[in-house]
C-alpha positions as CSV (number, residue, x, y, z in Angstrom):
1,X,18.1,9.6,-1.3
2,X,16.2,9.8,2.8
3,X,16.5,7.3,5.1
4,X,12.7,7.4,4.7
5,X,10.7,8.1,1.8
6,X,7.6,7.4,0.6
7,X,6.3,7.6,-3.4
8,X,2.8,7.3,-4.9
9,X,2.6,5.3,-7.8
10,X,-0.7,5.1,-8.1
11,X,-3.3,6.5,-6.2
12,X,-6.7,5.4,-7.6
13,X,-9.3,3.1,-6.5
14,X,-11.2,0.3,-8.2
15,X,-9.9,0.4,-12.1
16,X,-7.1,2.1,-14.1
17,X,-8.4,5.0,-16.4
18,X,-6.2,5.6,-18.9
19,X,-8.4,9.1,-20.0
20,X,-7.0,12.8,-20.8
21,X,-8.9,14.1,-17.8
22,X,-6.7,12.1,-15.1
23,X,-3.3,13.4,-15.5
24,X,-2.6,15.7,-12.7
25,X,-3.9,12.7,-10.3
26,X,-2.8,10.0,-12.8
27,X,-4.7,6.9,-13.2
28,X,-2.6,4.0,-11.9
29,X,-5.1,1.7,-9.0
30,X,-3.6,1.5,-6.1
31,X,0.4,1.0,-5.5
32,X,3.1,3.1,-2.7
33,X,6.8,2.7,-3.5
34,X,8.4,2.4,0.4
35,X,12.5,3.2,0.2
36,X,13.5,3.1,4.6
37,X,16.8,2.0,5.9
38,X,17.9,1.0,2.7
39,X,14.4,-1.6,2.0
40,X,12.3,-1.7,-0.7
41,X,8.9,-2.0,0.6
42,X,6.5,-1.9,-2.2
43,X,2.3,-1.6,-0.5
44,X,-0.2,-2.6,-2.6
45,X,0.6,-4.1,-6.1
46,X,-1.9,-2.3,-8.6
47,X,-1.4,-1.3,-11.3
48,X,0.8,1.7,-10.3
49,X,3.5,-1.9,-9.3
50,X,4.9,-1.8,-13.3
51,X,6.7,2.0,-13.6
52,X,8.2,0.8,-10.1
53,X,9.0,-2.5,-11.4
54,X,10.8,-0.7,-15.0
55,X,13.0,1.7,-12.8
56,X,13.9,-1.8,-11.1
57,X,14.9,-3.2,-14.1
58,X,16.6,-0.2,-15.5
59,X,18.8,0.6,-12.5
60,X,19.4,-3.3,-12.5
61,X,20.7,-2.8,-16.1
62,X,23.0,0.2,-15.6
63,X,25.0,-1.7,-11.9
64,X,26.8,-3.9,-13.7
65,X,27.9,-4.9,-17.4
66,X,27.3,-8.4,-16.8
67,X,23.8,-10.2,-15.7
68,X,26.5,-12.0,-13.4
69,X,28.1,-8.1,-11.7
70,X,24.3,-7.1,-11.6
71,X,23.0,-6.1,-8.4
72,X,20.2,-8.0,-7.2
73,X,16.7,-6.4,-7.4
74,X,15.0,-7.2,-3.0
75,X,11.7,-6.2,-2.7
76,X,8.8,-6.9,0.6
77,X,5.2,-6.5,-0.8
78,X,2.7,-6.2,1.1
79,X,-0.6,-7.0,-0.5
80,X,-3.4,-5.4,1.6
81,X,-6.5,-7.8,0.4
82,X,-6.9,-9.5,-3.1
83,X,-9.4,-7.6,-4.7
84,X,-7.9,-6.5,-8.8
85,X,-7.1,-3.1,-8.0
86,X,-4.8,-4.2,-5.6
87,X,-3.1,-6.7,-7.5
88,X,-3.5,-5.7,-11.2
89,X,-0.4,-5.2,-11.5
90,X,1.9,-7.9,-10.1
91,X,2.0,-10.2,-13.2
92,X,3.9,-7.5,-15.0
93,X,6.0,-6.8,-12.1
94,X,9.7,-7.4,-14.9
95,X,12.0,-8.1,-11.8
96,X,9.7,-11.1,-11.1
97,X,11.3,-12.4,-14.2
98,X,14.9,-11.6,-13.8
99,X,16.3,-14.8,-11.7
100,X,18.3,-12.5,-9.7
101,X,15.8,-11.0,-8.2
102,X,14.3,-11.6,-3.9
103,X,10.9,-11.4,-3.8
104,X,9.6,-11.4,-0.4
105,X,5.6,-10.5,-0.9
106,X,3.3,-10.8,2.1
107,X,-0.7,-10.6,3.1
108,X,-3.9,-13.4,4.5
109,X,-6.8,-13.7,2.5
110,X,-8.9,-15.4,5.4
111,X,-8.1,-18.3,7.5
112,X,-8.9,-20.8,5.3
113,X,-7.1,-20.1,2.0
114,X,-3.1,-19.3,1.3
115,X,-2.3,-16.1,-0.1
116,X,-0.5,-18.1,-2.9
117,X,-2.9,-20.0,-3.8
118,X,-5.5,-17.1,-4.2
119,X,-2.2,-15.4,-6.8
120,X,-1.8,-18.3,-8.7
121,X,-5.6,-18.8,-9.0
122,X,-6.1,-14.9,-9.4
123,X,-4.0,-13.5,-11.9
124,X,-1.8,-16.9,-12.8
125,X,-2.7,-19.7,-15.4
126,X,-6.0,-19.3,-17.1
127,X,-5.5,-15.5,-17.1
128,X,-1.6,-15.1,-18.0
129,X,-0.1,-17.0,-20.4
130,X,2.7,-18.5,-17.3
131,X,2.0,-20.3,-14.4
132,X,2.5,-18.7,-11.0
133,X,6.0,-21.7,-10.4
134,X,7.3,-19.9,-13.9
135,X,8.4,-17.2,-12.6
136,X,11.8,-17.2,-12.4
137,X,13.1,-15.0,-9.6
138,X,13.1,-16.2,-6.1
139,X,10.1,-15.2,-5.3
140,X,8.8,-16.1,-1.8
141,X,4.5,-15.3,-0.8
142,X,4.0,-15.9,3.2
143,X,0.4,-15.9,4.3
144,X,0.7,-13.5,7.7
145,X,-0.7,-14.6,11.5
146,X,-2.7,-12.6,13.9
147,X,-0.1,-11.1,16.2
148,X,2.6,-11.1,14.5
149,X,5.4,-8.3,13.4
150,X,8.2,-7.9,10.5
151,X,11.6,-7.1,11.2
152,X,13.8,-6.4,8.0
153,X,17.3,-6.4,8.5
154,X,20.2,-5.4,5.8
155,X,21.8,-8.3,4.9
156,X,19.5,-10.8,6.1
157,X,16.1,-12.1,4.6
158,X,13.1,-10.6,6.1
159,X,12.0,-11.9,10.3
160,X,8.4,-13.0,11.5
161,X,8.7,-11.2,14.7
162,X,6.0,-12.1,17.7
163,X,4.3,-8.8,18.9
164,X,2.5,-9.1,22.5
165,X,3.0,-6.9,24.3
166,X,4.3,-2.9,23.0
167,X,7.0,-3.7,24.2
168,X,7.4,-5.3,21.4
169,X,6.4,-2.9,19.2
170,X,9.8,-0.8,19.8
171,X,12.3,-0.3,16.9
172,X,16.4,-1.2,17.8
173,X,19.3,-0.5,15.8
174,X,18.4,0.2,11.9
175,X,15.9,-2.1,11.6
176,X,12.6,-1.8,10.3
177,X,9.2,-2.4,11.6
178,X,6.3,-3.8,10.2
179,X,2.8,-4.6,12.0
180,X,-0.1,-4.7,10.9
181,X,-4.4,-5.8,11.6
182,X,-6.9,-6.9,9.9
183,X,-9.7,-4.5,9.8
184,X,-13.3,-6.3,8.8
185,X,-14.4,-2.9,7.4
186,X,-14.4,-3.4,4.0
187,X,-16.1,-6.7,2.4
188,X,-15.7,-9.8,2.2
189,X,-13.3,-11.3,3.7
190,X,-11.6,-7.4,5.7
191,X,-8.2,-5.6,4.7
192,X,-4.9,-5.9,6.5
193,X,-3.8,-2.6,8.0
194,X,0.2,-1.8,7.7
195,X,2.1,0.2,9.7
196,X,5.9,0.8,9.0
197,X,7.9,2.3,11.8
198,X,11.8,3.4,11.8
199,X,13.8,5.1,14.3
200,X,11.2,7.3,16.1
201,X,9.0,7.7,12.2
202,X,6.0,6.2,11.7
203,X,4.0,5.0,8.3
204,X,0.0,3.6,9.2
205,X,-1.3,2.5,5.7
206,X,-5.3,2.1,5.7
207,X,-6.8,1.7,2.1
208,X,-9.6,-0.1,1.5
209,X,-11.7,0.5,4.5
210,X,-14.6,1.9,5.4
211,X,-15.1,4.0,9.4
212,X,-17.7,4.4,11.8
213,X,-19.9,6.8,13.7
214,X,-17.6,8.5,16.2
215,X,-14.8,7.3,14.0
216,X,-12.8,3.6,14.1
217,X,-11.4,2.9,17.4
218,X,-9.2,0.5,16.4
219,X,-7.4,2.6,13.8
220,X,-7.1,5.3,15.5
221,X,-5.1,3.5,18.5
222,X,-3.3,1.8,15.9
223,X,-2.3,5.5,14.2
224,X,-1.7,7.6,17.9
225,X,1.1,9.9,16.8
226,X,1.8,8.7,13.5
227,X,4.1,10.9,11.0
228,X,2.0,9.8,7.8
229,X,-1.6,8.5,7.7
230,X,-2.3,7.0,4.1
231,X,-6.3,6.7,3.9
232,X,-8.8,5.7,1.9
233,X,-10.9,8.8,0.6
234,X,-12.7,7.3,-2.4
235,X,-15.9,9.6,-1.9
236,X,-17.3,12.8,-1.4
237,X,-20.0,12.4,1.7
238,X,-22.3,13.9,-0.7
239,X,-21.4,10.6,-2.9
240,X,-21.1,8.4,-0.2
241,X,-25.6,9.5,1.5
242,X,-26.5,9.3,-2.5
243,X,-30.3,8.8,-1.9
244,X,-30.6,7.2,-5.1
245,X,-27.2,5.0,-4.9
246,X,-25.5,5.7,-1.6
247,X,-22.4,3.8,-0.9
248,X,-22.6,3.2,3.1
249,X,-21.7,-0.3,3.2
250,X,-18.9,-0.9,0.2
251,X,-15.7,-0.8,2.5
252,X,-14.6,2.8,2.0
253,X,-15.2,6.6,3.8
254,X,-15.3,9.9,3.1
255,X,-12.5,12.9,3.5
256,X,-14.6,13.5,6.7
257,X,-14.3,10.3,8.0
258,X,-10.7,10.1,7.2
259,X,-9.6,14.0,8.4
260,X,-11.4,12.5,11.9
261,X,-9.0,9.5,11.9
262,X,-6.2,12.3,11.7
263,X,-7.1,14.1,14.3
264,X,-8.5,11.7,16.5
265,X,-5.5,9.8,16.3
266,X,-2.9,12.6,16.5
267,X,-0.9,11.7,13.2
268,X,0.9,14.5,12.3
269,X,-0.5,14.2,8.7
270,X,-2.8,13.1,6.3
271,X,-3.0,11.7,2.7
272,X,-6.4,11.1,1.2
273,X,-5.7,8.1,-1.4
274,X,-7.8,5.2,-3.3
275,X,-9.7,8.0,-5.2
276,X,-13.4,6.9,-7.3
277,X,-12.5,6.1,-11.0
278,X,-15.1,8.6,-11.7
279,X,-13.4,11.9,-10.3
280,X,-11.5,13.4,-13.0
281,X,-9.0,15.9,-12.5
282,X,-11.3,19.6,-11.8
283,X,-13.7,16.8,-10.0
284,X,-10.6,16.6,-7.6
285,X,-9.8,19.8,-7.5
286,X,-13.0,21.1,-6.5
287,X,-12.7,18.9,-3.3
288,X,-9.4,20.1,-2.8
289,X,-10.5,23.9,-3.1
290,X,-12.7,22.2,-0.1
291,X,-9.6,21.4,2.3
292,X,-7.2,23.7,1.4
293,X,-7.2,25.0,5.3
294,X,-6.7,22.0,6.5
295,X,-3.4,22.3,8.4
296,X,-1.4,18.4,7.5
297,X,-3.6,17.5,4.6
298,X,-2.0,15.9,2.1
299,X,-4.0,15.0,-2.0
300,X,-1.5,12.1,-3.0
301,X,-1.0,12.1,-6.8
302,X,1.1,10.3,-8.3
303,X,5.2,10.7,-8.2
304,X,3.6,12.6,-5.2
305,X,7.4,11.7,-2.8
306,X,6.9,13.1,1.0
307,X,9.7,12.7,3.5
308,X,10.2,11.5,6.7
309,X,13.9,11.4,7.7
């Protein structure tokens, strides 16, 4: 396996789709699996997370005859925001129910609420047979604050690092550095945009964000010279500007907005992500045809794997 690999598990926005017309790109909601420097990072917990968990559990069982001999499942889950399509798979993530699992979840809801409380209220209790406290695994949910980063280091718990200058974003040795900022280009409480850096490679994950005329300058700066930019591309320009049902203000970008961000940030590659659930395979193939001559532009689909190292 590559030292820095990205696998798309769910690429759909808003709600999951189970239909024969959606087999090529997939119908699961947002989830991207990143294996980097020996660490498993999961970007968002949409229904695509379920397949990640099933594979992790299978490998866990195969790692030893007796439960005490099996290799523990360890993962870092980064939540962009708490809309349903980014959380729907969490309760069905089977490693949560294995006592030896170590799952660290990071995100931020707002200044007045905790991620743990929101996950508990939205996903457990009245809407699920278990309460959050009934989870058997070692689950740690942490709120992220502004100007912080996360360092992943072998055989250590995630380290929270203060980010104050550009020097603080330099990646040392075999560390994986996760940085982020809150974009308010998505209602209601905004969304976290994540950057994962390892050695000399950088991934930026920018889902559920709308752009502006002339580009989103903060994101453009954040993504400057990255190797892979995963960018929201929910709408065509025609649907975004539709006379009767315009999507401006919904917090999602068009394909053109994503390309503008790629060009202005000098990102090496761009992946279109978070497709509208109304866009079936035929629709997405017709959109793909429009961008076939664009260099470094990729359409996400379930199972797509990209190696950065």
